[in-house]
C-alpha angles and dihedrals in degrees: 000000000000108000126195109204118192122196132196112239098209095113130322099278094093090052096048094050091047094051095085090052092046092049091051092051091051093044090052090057100253121145107246123203112189116208112194142097146211118031096350091055093051092046094048093049087055091046100047106018111183095349090099143013126259132211121184108236137217107268122227113225108259119240094197113120139177095243099057097250094131096136095050094044091048090053094047093046096052094103090055092045092050090051089053091050091053091049091046093051093052090051093047093050090054091048091048091055099037094047094038091234118195101191134020123206123186129189101201096324106125096195097055100098141096115203091210093058137047106280126181129196117205112201137144098194107064088153125042118223104211128198117263095265090058097042090127087071094058097119099025097098092050088052088047090053090045088058087067095050092113094042097063127049090218140357106229117204119198092219140080123274101227136073094002093296114217097316102052113187093359089082106001136071089034122189102202110017114085124223092247091058096053127062121189110206102172133249124333118207134163091213121103127203112254130193100235137130113271094230099146110087094189129020113191111196116190122193144150137073128315137296091021092059093053093044091056092043091056092050091049095045091049090059103028094105090073090068109094121208132021111348127187123190118197105192101195090230131131112279092244094051118121109278126232126211123219118179111248094005128107103224118199120182096200133004118203120207098279095048092039091055092048095049094048092048092048093050126099095191133020130209112194149131115285097245111149095240090055091049091052090049091053091048092048092056097035095244127162120210155139119278123208113187120216107252112252095016099113094191092060092042092052093046091050092051094044095048091047091052089051089051091236098118133002115232135192133190115252094244092051100050115144101168097193093051099035096049091053091050091048092053089062091060122095104233115219124289105198121216086232138352140233098288091060092041089057090051091052091051093049089050090054090054093046092053092048095051093041094246 
């Protein structure tokens, strides 16, 4: 088959969770056309080289801001985002015809579909959880997704179907979407289990946009001396960024895939933001940890609260961090033992495609 795969460019999480699916499509001999832009496009060209084709995509305007007003900015920018979706869809329809595409797959790109061909939408947030002052919008994103019910063959959720999974009300207990429209395939992670000694007592993984990344880094560094044992800090910075030295701590500006996999596998405990891709990575490798949501990002704030209530992971607000206390609390939590892992999730996804194309 010829497969057109569209990727959201708001961060690298959409790309990393799609990598196992992309690799499988390539390994099975399908012709993959990747439709994205910005950092994901650069990273995927480095990852796959000439194994697939690349088309630079229409970019959605980004609602991320320095002052943590993501929800409000997203709401105000919806007209501009919808315009981008319309432009994107026109471009995708032309690509679908010109390239003779058989299947379209979209990770969070609403315009990447062709109603005449099997089209799949990968998304873990079928419902938006707004801040209190926007509570009136509680079900609006589910209604927005419902508007596309006839555009996509299936909505594919990288989560488990039972007991709220890892996403809770973000993708469960839906009001509009029917069960035959939504398929839960399980977690998707680019990490692979490695047989290595777990000799890192604490792995601190920083990520996200500035200045939120630097704000959290300062709070962590100010308290890092309370962590006893081997500590590794991955800053999420460019490799050539100015380095910092912390006594007794291995500081790494940037960890590429090989080093990132090794560090995560070697770690006993993880301290990180509560982005959904990070949570899936921790579940894939069976890691416990402390989650710190990015202020103003309601998705991360909701996930932190939900996973704490389920006793999977302890979370703490950025302004309330007490590393010594919070780490001890987090160690009493259970972590998350998934019903299955990425390899089986990929199989489930491939089965969905086979059914749709009649294979």
